[in-house]
ZAMARGU-4260 file (C-alpha; in steps of 0.2 Angstrom, whole numbers, plus 5000, padded with zeros to 4 digits):
<rodrens>
0) 4661/4949/5262 | 4654/4941/5278 | 4649/4950/5294 | 4663/4956/5306 | 4654/4946/5320
5) 4637/4938/5322 | 4623/4932/5312 | 4620/4920/5298 | 4633/4920/5284 | 4624/4932/5273
10) 4632/4941/5258 | 4635/4958/5265 | 4629/4968/5251 | 4614/4979/5245 | 4605/4970/5231
15) 4587/4972/5224 | 4581/4958/5213 | 4563/4963/5212 | 4553/4979/5213 | 4550/4985/5231
20) 4539/4977/5237 | 4542/4960/5228 | 4528/4948/5223 | 4529/4938/5239 | 4529/4953/5250
25) 4514/4960/5241 | 4505/4943/5244 | 4509/4943/5262 | 4505/4961/5264 | 4487/4957/5259
30) 4486/4943/5272 | 4493/4956/5285 | 4479/4968/5281 | 4466/4954/5283 | 4473/4948/5300
35) 4483/4962/5309 | 4475/4977/5317 | 4477/4993/5306 | 4483/5002/5321 | 4500/4992/5320
40) 4511/5003/5309 | 4525/4999/5296 | 4540/5006/5288 | 4545/4995/5274 | 4532/4986/5264
45) 4542/4970/5264 | 4544/4955/5275 | 4560/4948/5283 | 4567/4931/5280 | 4585/4933/5287
50) 4596/4946/5294 | 4614/4947/5300 | 4629/4958/5300 | 4622/4974/5292 | 4609/4967/5281
55) 4591/4962/5281 | 4585/4950/5267 | 4567/4949/5263 | 4556/4935/5257 | 4559/4940/5239
60) 4578/4939/5240 | 4581/4958/5241 | 4595/4963/5253 | 4593/4979/5262 | 4607/4988/5272
65) 4601/4989/5289 | 4602/5007/5297 | 4588/5004/5310 | 4594/4988/5320 | 4576/4985/5325
70) 4575/5002/5332 | 4592/5001/5342 | 4589/4983/5347 | 4601/4972/5337 | 4617/4982/5342
75) 4628/4967/5339 | 4619/4962/5323 | 4605/4949/5321 | 4606/4931/5326 | 4623/4934/5335
80) 4631/4917/5338 | 4633/4918/5356 | 4615/4923/5358 | 4609/4909/5347 | 4619/4896/5356
85) 4614/4902/5373 | 4595/4903/5369 | 4596/4886/5360 | 4603/4878/5376 | 4591/4887/5388
90) 4576/4882/5378 | 4580/4864/5379 | 4582/4865/5398 | 4567/4876/5402 | 4558/4890/5395
95) 4549/4897/5410 | 4546/4895/5428 | 4543/4913/5433 | 4557/4920/5443 | 4546/4925/5458
100) 4540/4907/5459 | 4555/4897/5456 | 4570/4908/5453 | 4585/4904/5442 | 4603/4909/5441
105) 4603/4919/5424 | 4591/4932/5431 | 4604/4935/5445 | 4618/4935/5433 | 4610/4949/5422
110) 4607/4959/5438 | 4625/4957/5443 | 4631/4963/5425 | 4620/4978/5425 | 4626/4983/5442
115) 4644/4981/5436 | 4642/4990/5419 | 4631/5005/5424 | 4639/5022/5430 | 4644/5024/5448
120) 4653/5013/5461 | 4639/5014/5474 | 4630/4998/5479 | 4616/4994/5467 | 4601/4983/5464
125) 4592/4978/5448 | 4575/4971/5443 | 4570/4964/5426 | 4555/4967/5416 | 4549/4964/5398
130) 4549/4981/5389 | 4555/4998/5390 | 4538/5005/5395 | 4538/4992/5409 | 4555/4998/5415
135) 4549/5016/5415 | 4533/5013/5424 | 4543/5003/5437 | 4556/5016/5439 | 4542/5028/5444
140) 4534/5016/5456 | 4551/5014/5464 | 4555/5033/5465 | 4537/5036/5472 | 4539/5023/5485
145) 4556/5029/5491 | 4552/5048/5491 | 4534/5046/5497 | 4530/5060/5484 | 4520/5059/5468
150) 4525/5071/5455 | 4535/5066/5440 | 4545/5079/5429 | 4548/5075/5410 | 4553/5085/5395
155) 4547/5092/5379 | 4550/5081/5364 | 4552/5066/5376 | 4547/5048/5372 | 4545/5035/5386
160) 4532/5022/5379 | 4515/5017/5374 | 4506/5011/5390 | 4494/5023/5399 | 4507/5030/5411
165) 4521/5031/5398 | 4510/5039/5385 | 4507/5053/5399 | 4526/5055/5400 | 4528/5055/5381
170) 4527/5072/5373 | 4521/5069/5355 | 4502/5067/5351 | 4502/5058/5334 | 4504/5044/5333
175) 4507/5039/5351 | 4493/5048/5361 | 4480/5053/5349 | 4462/5047/5355 | 4470/5037/5369
180) 4466/5048/5384 | 4463/5051/5398 | 4481/5050/5404 | 4489/5048/5421 | 4490/5063/5432
185) 4504/5071/5442 | 4515/5072/5426 | 4523/5089/5423 | 4532/5094/5407 | 4546/5106/5406
190) 4557/5114/5392 | 4571/5103/5385 | 4588/5109/5379 | 4586/5109/5360 | 4602/5118/5353
195) 4596/5120/5335 | 4580/5128/5341 | 4586/5137/5357 | 4592/5153/5350 | 4610/5150/5356
200) 4605/5146/5374 | 4618/5137/5384 | 4615/5121/5393 | 4615/5130/5410 | 4603/5143/5404
205) 4591/5129/5397 | 4593/5120/5414 | 4588/5136/5423 | 4572/5138/5413 | 4568/5120/5416
210) 4571/5122/5435 | 4561/5138/5435 | 4546/5128/5428 | 4548/5114/5441 | 4549/5127/5455
215) 4534/5137/5449 | 4522/5122/5443 | 4527/5109/5456 | 4537/5114/5470 | 4553/5104/5472
220) 4548/5096/5488 | 4533/5087/5480 | 4543/5080/5465 | 4547/5061/5466 | 4558/5060/5450
225) 4565/5069/5436 | 4565/5057/5421 | 4575/5061/5405 | 4583/5053/5390 | 4602/5058/5390
230) 4599/5059/5371 | 4581/5060/5366 | 4576/5046/5354 | 4559/5047/5345 | 4560/5066/5349
235) 4573/5067/5336 | 4590/5062/5343 | 4591/5079/5352 | 4608/5080/5362 | 4606/5093/5376
240) 4619/5107/5377 | 4634/5104/5388 | 4630/5107/5406 | 4611/5104/5405 | 4611/5087/5412
245) 4623/5090/5426 | 4613/5105/5432 | 4597/5095/5433 | 4606/5081/5442 | 4613/5094/5455
250) 4596/5101/5457 | 4589/5084/5460 | 4602/5080/5473 | 4599/5096/5482 | 4580/5093/5483
255) 4579/5075/5487 | 4572/5071/5469 | 4576/5054/5461 | 4586/5057/5445 | 4580/5044/5432
260) 4590/5041/5416 | 4580/5033/5402 | 4594/5024/5393 | 4582/5012/5383 | 4588/5018/5366
265) 4605/5025/5371 | 4612/5010/5381 | 4624/4996/5377 | 4638/5005/5367 | 4625/5013/5355
270) 4633/5031/5358 | 4651/5026/5359 | 4650/5023/5378 | 4642/5009/5387 | 4629/5022/5392
275) 4625/5040/5386 | 4626/5047/5404 | 4645/5044/5403 | 4648/5057/5390 | 4644/5070/5404
280) 4649/5061/5419 | 4631/5058/5425 | 4628/5045/5438 | 4609/5044/5439 | 4600/5037/5454
285) 4590/5025/5443 | 4593/5020/5425 | 4581/5011/5414 | 4587/4999/5400 | 4580/4988/5386
290) 4582/4987/5367 | 4600/4982/5365 | 4601/4973/5381 | 4597/4955/5375 | 4602/4954/5356
295) 4584/4955/5350 | 4574/4946/5364 | 4562/4955/5375 | 4570/4961/5391 | 4571/4977/5401
300) 4578/4983/5418 | 4579/4996/5431 | 4596/4998/5440 | 4599/5010/5454 | 4605/5014/5471
305) 4602/5000/5483 | 4593/5011/5496 | 4581/5017/5482 | 4578/5000/5474 | 4576/4991/5491
310) 4563/5004/5497 | 4549/4994/5488 | 4539/4981/5499 | 4542/4963/5495 | 4531/4958/5480
315) 4529/4976/5474 | 4540/4972/5459 | 4539/4958/5446 | 4528/4950/5433 | 4524/4933/5425
320) 4537/4935/5411 | 4549/4948/5419 | 4567/4942/5417 | 4562/4927/5406 | 4576/4914/5406
325) 4578/4914/5387 | 4580/4933/5387 | 4592/4932/5402 | 4604/4920/5394 | 4602/4931/5378
330) 4607/4946/5388 | 4622/4938/5396 | 4628/4932/5378 | 4625/4949/5371 | 4635/4958/5384
335) 4649/4945/5382 | 4649/4949/5363 | 4649/4968/5365 | 4664/4966/5376 | 4673/4954/5365
340) 4670/4964/5349 | 4673/4981/5358 | 4657/4988/5352 | 4661/5005/5360 | 4676/5007/5349
345) 4666/5000/5334 | 4653/5013/5337 | 4666/5027/5338 | 4672/5022/5321 | 4654/5022/5314
350) 4652/5040/5321 | 4668/5046/5313 | 4663/5039/5296 | 4645/5046/5297 | 4650/5063/5303
355) 4663/5065/5289 | 4651/5059/5275 | 4636/5069/5282 | 4645/5085/5284 | 4650/5084/5265
360) 4632/5081/5261 | 4627/5096/5272 | 4638/5108/5262 | 4629/5103/5247 | 4612/5103/5254
365) 4610/5117/5267 | 4592/5112/5271 | 4601/5099/5282 | 4600/5111/5297 | 4609/5100/5309
370) 4619/5084/5311 | 4618/5078/5328 | 4621/5062/5339 | 4634/5051/5346 | 4642/5034/5341
375) 4629/5024/5331 | 4615/5036/5335 | 4616/5050/5322 | 4602/5061/5315 | 4600/5074/5302
380) 4586/5087/5303 | 4578/5095/5288 | 4571/5113/5286 | 4564/5122/5272 | 4576/5133/5262
385) 4581/5149/5269 | 4571/5146/5286 | 4571/5136/5301 | 4553/5129/5297 | 4553/5110/5298
390) 4552/5101/5282 | 4543/5084/5285 | 4539/5082/5266 | 4558/5082/5261 | 4562/5070/5275
395) 4548/5058/5270 | 4554/5059/5252 | 4572/5055/5256 | 4567/5041/5267 | 4556/5034/5253
400) 4570/5035/5240 | 4582/5026/5252 | 4569/5012/5255 | 4566/5010/5236 | 4585/5008/5233
405) 4589/4996/5247 | 4593/5006/5263 | 4582/5004/5278 | 4582/5020/5288 | 4570/5027/5301
410) 4562/5044/5303 | 4559/5053/5320 | 4556/5070/5328 | 4542/5080/5335 | 4540/5089/5318
415) 4543/5073/5308 | 4558/5081/5299 | 4572/5070/5306 | 4581/5055/5299 | 4589/5044/5312
420) 4603/5032/5309 | 4605/5017/5320 | 4616/5004/5312 | 4622/4988/5321 | 4640/4989/5327
425) 4643/4973/5316 | 4640/4983/5299 | 4656/4984/5288 | 4663/5001/5283 | 4660/4996/5265
430) 4642/4993/5268 | 4640/5009/5278 | 4648/5019/5265 | 4636/5011/5252 | 4621/5016/5262
435) 4628/5034/5263 | 4630/5034/5245 | 4612/5030/5243 | 4607/5044/5255 | 4618/5056/5245
440) 4608/5051/5229 | 4592/5053/5239 | 4596/5071/5244 | 4601/5075/5226 | 4585/5067/5219
445) 4574/5076/5231 | 4582/5093/5231
</rodrens>
């Protein structure tokens, strides 16, 4: 079976032809150790040769089912035809001029598309950057410039990046912050709505607790921005209880605080809506995007209310590679592909399949404490039998089994006890079900 849309015409099947890792990957891993910093982590001990549809093929010829999508990047599948064609044509024309020196139309077009697609019918502006962390940092610069305030409010379990400021915003120490301080100041962390671990607290109650912390520790009139992931990513795909986000947004509006939605992992159809904010009718003041925006090329953006985005002085935003022309045409092609394939609908179908299968597994394995997420952003959290104590060891063993049997999955969570699933929309139902069969076997083998 070939992919539904996009990518090389690779056989869409799980197939292991060597041990994992195979001999070629073993050889290349030795070269990696000799050449690449040990600080660069790894998930699978194999090296990719090709990818498309819902598979990644390694240099030994092993075909893995891809439930990671490059950490929510290749939402439309790898090497999607529109993206490939657009990049090939652009690279033959010019690869770089720097938009702030000699601008080009594709940058403007991407901004127009972001202004069209993001929630709200108010007048918007966008600015383009390279990475999610850059987008976050620039959103804070913009909010501080607009409000003339300094303090930034973030949440428990949050992840916002690996640069100095975004490490300050990120909650988890290991591996993201350990030994890397001192960190940026004027960052304040407040409680997050985490339904599994909140003791039945409602979204409104959780919001009141967060707001109380802001009032006591900051003072609302000193806060420039509230920054939040509508569904937390690295923190474990935590979906806040209903009412939490709207209450925070209302508080921000009442106090002149810029509300920033970090949609870097949740954006571009991933959750069964163009953006996760839409599930609760949230219209943020600023939104950061990256990952799925450009079909695998590095691009990010800040999009928001025109009066806020235009508050920065000329020259205050930008960067040498920000909005690179190759990434811009890739983004235009990726957005076109998402609309043509109706990626939102495809992710809703993936959600239905996954919830049905995972609920059946949970009935057999009650140490799966919770299934959560939306669209193609689903997770399961493991606890030790008869308790709510996180079980990182079981999570690791399940992931290892899946990897050894040809399924690429990722772990996450503050307690390292969450398996997260991020399949591309282009995965076939048959391939997805095969991957879930392997997961079921992993649960049985590690019970």
